C-alpha positions as CSV (number, residue, x, y, z in Angstrom):
1,M,23.9,20.1,18.5
2,R,20.4,21.2,17.5
3,E,18.5,18.9,15.2
4,I,15.4,20.0,13.3
5,C,13.2,17.4,11.6
6,T,10.6,18.2,8.9
7,I,8.3,15.9,7.1
8,R,7.7,16.4,3.4
9,E,6.7,14.4,0.3
10,Y,9.3,12.1,-1.2
11,Q,11.5,13.5,-3.9
12,A,13.8,11.8,-6.4
13,E,16.9,13.1,-4.7
14,D,15.9,11.0,-1.6
15,K,16.1,7.7,-3.4
16,D,19.5,6.4,-2.3
17,A,19.0,7.4,1.4
18,V,15.5,6.0,1.4
19,I,16.6,2.6,0.0
20,S,19.5,2.4,2.5
21,L,17.2,3.2,5.4
22,F,14.6,0.7,4.1
23,R,17.2,-2.0,3.9
24,N,18.6,-1.4,7.4
25,G,15.1,-1.0,8.8
26,I,14.0,-4.4,7.5
27,L,17.1,-6.4,8.3
28,E,17.4,-5.1,11.9
29,H,14.5,-7.4,12.8
30,V,16.4,-10.5,12.0
31,Y,18.0,-10.8,15.4
32,P,14.8,-10.0,17.4
33,A,13.0,-12.6,15.4
34,F,15.8,-15.1,16.0
35,F,15.9,-14.5,19.7
36,K,12.1,-14.7,19.9
37,T,12.2,-18.1,18.1
38,I,15.2,-19.6,19.9
39,S,13.9,-18.6,23.3
40,H,10.5,-20.3,22.8
41,P,10.1,-23.2,25.2
42,D,9.5,-25.6,22.3
43,Q,12.7,-24.5,20.6
44,I,14.7,-24.7,23.8
45,G,13.6,-28.3,24.1
46,V,14.6,-29.1,20.5
47,T,18.0,-27.4,20.9
48,L,18.7,-29.3,24.0
49,S,17.7,-32.6,22.3
50,I,20.0,-31.9,19.4
51,S,22.8,-31.0,21.7
52,M,22.3,-34.2,23.6
53,A,22.3,-36.2,20.3
54,G,25.7,-34.6,19.5
55,Y,26.9,-35.5,23.0
56,V,25.9,-39.1,22.5
57,L,27.1,-39.5,18.9
58,G,30.3,-37.8,19.8
59,G,31.2,-40.3,22.4
60,S,30.2,-38.2,25.4
61,S,31.9,-35.1,23.8
62,Y,30.8,-31.7,25.1
63,F,32.4,-30.2,22.0
64,M,30.1,-32.2,19.8
65,A,27.1,-31.2,22.0
66,L,28.0,-27.5,21.5
67,L,28.6,-28.0,17.8
68,F,25.3,-29.7,17.2
69,G,23.4,-27.1,19.2
70,G,25.3,-24.2,17.6
71,A,24.6,-25.6,14.1
72,W,20.8,-25.8,14.9
73,A,20.9,-22.2,16.3
74,G,22.7,-21.1,13.1
75,L,20.1,-22.7,10.9
76,I,17.3,-20.9,12.8
77,Y,19.2,-17.6,12.4
78,Y,19.6,-18.3,8.7
79,C,15.9,-19.0,8.3
80,C,15.0,-15.7,10.1
81,Y,17.4,-13.8,7.8
82,E,16.0,-15.4,4.7
83,I,12.4,-14.4,5.7
84,Y,13.3,-10.7,6.1
85,E,15.7,-10.6,3.2
86,G,13.1,-12.3,1.0
87,Y,10.5,-9.7,2.1
88,R,13.0,-6.9,1.4
89,L,13.8,-8.2,-2.1
90,S,10.1,-8.7,-2.9
91,R,9.4,-5.1,-2.0
92,M,12.5,-3.9,-3.9
93,A,11.1,-5.7,-7.0
94,T,7.6,-4.1,-6.6
95,D,6.5,-0.9,-4.8
96,M,10.0,0.3,-3.7
97,A,11.4,-0.2,-7.2
98,D,9.7,3.0,-8.3
99,I,8.4,5.1,-5.5
100,Q,7.1,7.8,-7.8
101,A,5.0,5.4,-9.8
102,S,3.9,3.2,-6.8
103,F,3.0,6.0,-4.4
104,L,3.0,9.5,-5.8
105,D,1.3,9.1,-9.2
106,N,-1.9,8.1,-7.5
107,P,-3.4,11.0,-5.6
108,D,-4.8,8.7,-3.0
109,N,-1.4,7.2,-2.2
110,G,1.5,8.9,-0.5
111,F,5.2,8.6,0.5
112,W,6.8,11.0,2.9
113,V,10.3,11.3,4.4
114,A,11.5,13.0,7.6
115,K,14.5,15.2,6.9
116,A,16.8,16.0,9.7
117,E,18.9,19.2,9.6
118,V,22.1,18.8,11.6
119,N,24.6,21.7,11.5
120,G,23.3,22.7,8.1
121,K,23.4,19.2,6.6
122,S,20.3,17.3,5.6
123,K,19.7,13.5,6.0
124,V,16.7,11.2,5.8
125,A,15.7,10.2,9.3
126,G,12.5,8.4,8.6
127,L,10.0,7.3,6.0
128,I,6.4,6.2,5.6
129,G,4.4,5.0,2.7
130,Q,0.6,4.6,2.2
131,D,-1.5,2.7,-0.3
132,E,-5.2,3.1,-1.0
133,R,-7.1,-0.1,-1.1
134,D,-10.4,-0.5,-2.9
135,G,-10.9,3.3,-2.7
136,S,-12.2,2.9,0.9
137,Y,-9.2,2.5,3.2
138,G,-5.5,3.1,3.4
139,E,-2.7,0.7,4.1
140,V,0.8,1.5,5.5
141,P,3.3,-1.1,4.3
142,H,6.4,0.9,5.3
143,L,7.2,3.0,8.4
144,I,10.9,3.2,9.4
145,V,12.8,5.6,11.6
146,S,16.6,5.8,11.7
147,F,17.9,4.3,15.0
148,A,19.5,7.7,15.9
149,Y,16.2,9.5,15.8
150,R,14.0,7.0,17.7
151,K,12.2,7.8,21.0
152,K,11.9,11.4,19.8
153,G,8.3,11.3,18.6
154,L,9.3,11.1,14.9
155,G,7.5,7.8,14.3
156,S,4.3,9.3,15.8
157,Q,4.6,12.4,13.6
158,L,5.0,10.2,10.4
159,A,2.0,8.1,11.5
160,H,-0.1,11.1,12.2
161,K,0.8,12.5,8.7
162,V,-0.7,9.4,7.1
163,M,-3.8,9.4,9.4
164,E,-4.7,13.0,8.5
165,F,-4.0,12.3,4.8
166,C,-6.4,9.3,4.9
167,K,-9.0,11.3,6.8
168,D,-8.9,14.1,4.2
169,R,-9.7,11.5,1.5
170,G,-12.6,10.1,3.4
171,F,-11.1,6.7,4.1
172,S,-12.9,4.7,6.8
173,R,-9.8,3.1,8.2
174,V,-6.0,2.6,8.0
175,V,-4.3,-0.8,8.1
176,L,-0.8,-0.8,9.6
177,E,1.4,-3.8,8.8
178,T,3.6,-5.2,11.6
179,S,4.9,-8.4,13.1
180,S,5.3,-9.6,16.7
181,P,9.1,-9.1,16.9
182,Q,8.7,-5.4,16.0
183,T,7.9,-4.4,19.6
184,A,8.7,-0.7,19.1
185,A,6.4,-0.5,16.0
186,N,3.6,-2.3,17.9
187,A,3.9,0.1,20.8
188,L,3.8,3.1,18.4
189,Y,0.8,1.7,16.5
190,N,-1.0,1.0,19.7
191,R,-0.5,4.7,20.8
192,V,-1.8,5.9,17.4
193,R,-4.9,3.6,17.7
194,Q,-5.7,5.0,21.1
195,L,-5.5,8.6,19.7
196,Y,-7.6,8.0,16.6
197,H,-10.1,5.4,17.8
198,P,-9.7,4.1,21.4
199,T,-12.7,1.7,21.1
200,S,-11.0,-0.2,18.3
201,L,-8.3,-1.5,20.6
202,K,-8.3,-5.3,21.3
203,K,-6.3,-7.4,23.6
204,N,-4.8,-9.4,20.6
205,Y,-3.6,-6.4,18.7
206,L,-0.1,-7.8,18.2
207,R,-0.8,-9.3,14.8
208,R,0.3,-8.8,11.2
209,R,-2.3,-6.2,10.2
210,L,-3.6,-3.6,12.7
211,P,-6.8,-1.7,11.6
212,I,-7.3,1.8,12.9
213,L,-10.8,3.2,12.4
214,L,-10.9,6.9,11.5
215,R,-13.4,9.1,13.2
216,K,-15.5,11.2,10.9
């Protein structure tokens, strides 16, 4: 089965597929965030302490120990879910509520989708959005690739689309938003930074906002 992906500007017909991909792309980070949190040495200690409290309060009951520990883990998972779901809802109430007005009506902004053609059928395989800030630099709040199309270079193609777009407008840099649980996104952004400005790399690049300086 041969798949062909093309990148083009967002169109109104893409809305439902884009919103669905956006939702899935945000909420898929809940479990990695939970695992990163629960596996931290401090959290392991807290979980063991709570389990021990359940064991003691339950009269040396292993069931109560598991129940207390499981309840604590469930609370952490719920908190992780609320963080990402809250972020998704806040975006759906702002820029993602009207992509045309938020990204396309401003000539210095942009929103692109990667369309995959499979046996004559078209689907949205990826998306990327870019905002201009202060007329001097660009910011990428959204970059999502469908799970089925990852590790095929599609994320890099979308990122390069924005980099060239920003260079054409004379922006000095592009800021890419990410978080530490997003390991694949961080690896991609690191590769893009190496391509566009190797000297801008720093050891502590795994942070919320990654600046990429654009060569003139």
